[in-house]
C-alpha positions, 0 to 999 in steps of 0.5 A, a space after each residue: 914586869 910592870 906593876 899595873 895591878 894598882 892602876 886607877 883604871 884597874 881599881 875603878 873597873 866594875 866587876 863584869 858579872 852583875 849579881 842576881 839571886 839563885 832563884 832568878 838564875 834557875 838554881 835549886 837552893 837546897 842543893 847549894 845549902 848542902 854545898 855550904 854545909 859540906 864546905 863548913 864541915 870540911 873546915 870544922 874537921 880540919 881538912 883545910 883552913 879556908 875556902 871560897 866559892 863562886 857560881 855564875 850563869 848567863 853572865 850574872 853572879 849567883 853566889 860568892 861566899 868565903 869560909 874560914 881562915 886565910 892564915 893560921 898561926 897567926 889566925 886571919 879570917 879569909 875575906 871576899 877580896 882574899 887571893 887564893 893560890 891557883 896552882 894548876 888552875 893557872 894553866 888555863 890563864 896561860 892557855 888563854 894567852 895562846 888562844 889570843 895569839 891564834 885568834 890574831 893569826 900569829 900562830 896555829 895550833 898545828 905549828 911546831 913550837 920550833 917554827 917560833 922558837 927555833 932552839 926548841 928543836 934541840 934534843 929531837 923536839 923539832 916536830 912537837 906541835 903547839 897542840 901537842 904541848 897544850 894537850 899534854 902529848 909533848 913527850 916531856 912530862 917530867 921536865 921542869 925549870 929552876 927558880 933561876 927562871 922566875 925573874 930571868 926569862 932568857 934563862 927560862 927560854 934556855 932551860 925550856 929549849 933544853 928539855 929532853 924527851 921521855 917518849 915519842 911526842 903524840 904517842 902518849 897522854 901524860 900530864 905535864 905538871 910544870 913543863 908544858 906551860 913553861 913552854 907556852 910562856 916562852 912561846 907567848 914571849 917569842 911571838 908577842 915580844 912581851 913578858 908573858 905576865 904583861 901579855 896575860 895582864 894587858 890582853 886577857 885579864 884587864 880587857 875582861 875587867 878582872 884586874 883586881 881578881 886574877 894575877 899571874 905575877 902578883 905585885 907586892 902591893 897585893 901580897 897582903 890579900 893572899 890566903 897562905 897555902 897550907 898542907 895537913 900534918 900527919 898528927 893533925 892540923 896544918 903547916 904553912 908551905 915554905 916556897 909558895 908563901 914567899 914574896 918571890 914566888 908570888 911575884 914570879 907568876 909561874 905559868 903552870 902553877 903560880 897564879 892567884 885569884 878570887 873565886 869570882 874572878 875564876 867563875 867570870 873567866 869561865 863565863 867568858 868560855 861558856 859565853 863562847 868568847 864573850 864576857 859582858 860587852 867584851 868579845 875576847 876571842 871568837 866562839 869557834 875558837 872556844 868551841 875548838 879548844 874546849 872539845 876533846 882532842 885526846 879521845 879516851 886515851 889513858 892519862 898516865 899522870 892522872 891514871 884515867 882518861 882525861 879528855 884533854 882540850 887545848 888548855 882545859 879537859 872535858 867531862 866526856 862519857 867515861 865513868 869517872 873524870 877528875 874534878 868536874 863531877 860525875 853527873 856533869 854534862 859531857 861538854 863540861 870543861 875545866 881544870 884543877 889545882 894540885 889537891 886544892 881547887 877546881 874550876 869549870 864551865 858547862 856550856 849546856 847550862 851556861 853555868 860556871 863554878 869556882 872552888 878554891 881552898 888553901 890546903 893541898 890535900 892527898 888522894 883519895 880524899 881530894 878527888 872524892 870531895 871534888 866529885 861531891 862538891 861539883 855534883 851538888 852544883 850540878 844537882 842545883 841546875 834547873 
């Protein structure tokens, strides 16, 4: 992978969202004061060491705030330029890579994976479509690749093509935590002829002006900015993750779960989506493509991984009309879409209001507390939208 993150062009590029006050962008400030208080109370209770939030609307940044610590033992306060492990929020960045290939006419969502990666047909997978993989209906939710694939993408392709089916593709909805986006990475490389990390960087991240805010494959020079990932101890306090805090993990850019970002970077990415493919002067993809990938492709099918309907799009999921939904806020507009990250974070966009929001933390927390706090956090933001 080429180290482009430290290039003068990336470093010098202005952030694509200009700043504006909450009042200018039509936000009810008392609701957001409650949001700040909630996050601060979580940190004081020892729920997570640190957090970062960003709120944007109509191409402008209304809020970007950092709380708590990036590291404990030894203590290091989090900073505005801290990078947070995205876990499954990474899936959205990888999905945008597929969207780019569709926009260029190089693949269709209705194509089978095997049309572009012939070996993928192994073990009865020949009829699985790109859309089925991206909406978690591919039929191989428990499959995963090994750490040998982090730096060897020929091995990544071999292992992905060797995935076996667990049920008939298209007949069931079940979240594929690792496998679907490993397959997407292989597809990007097969069609583009590029390392998927370089493709995402040069075709998605840098054109949007987010070269210092989004990474899938973190260069060594940026490792000092990372907020270490933690998990709670039963006796209280937190311990640092082992694998996720290594240099090798950070470099790998695992396509399902290994991206790093600032909250403002993720809010800007979602501004591109609520802007129907545009961020500032940059048109990344067409509005009709965004409309298609952010609509509900799975109806009210029960997601057997999440134990509720998840209204899957092709890279994000949608609020819809069911009583509950994960992470987007129960009072959200039905067209609100987004994604989360393994007990730690959620990011979303609301095309009806033009609002995008990112909430990143550095501890992976268990259920049911995690889902409950996501609803509280998101609902406070929705309540602030005038």
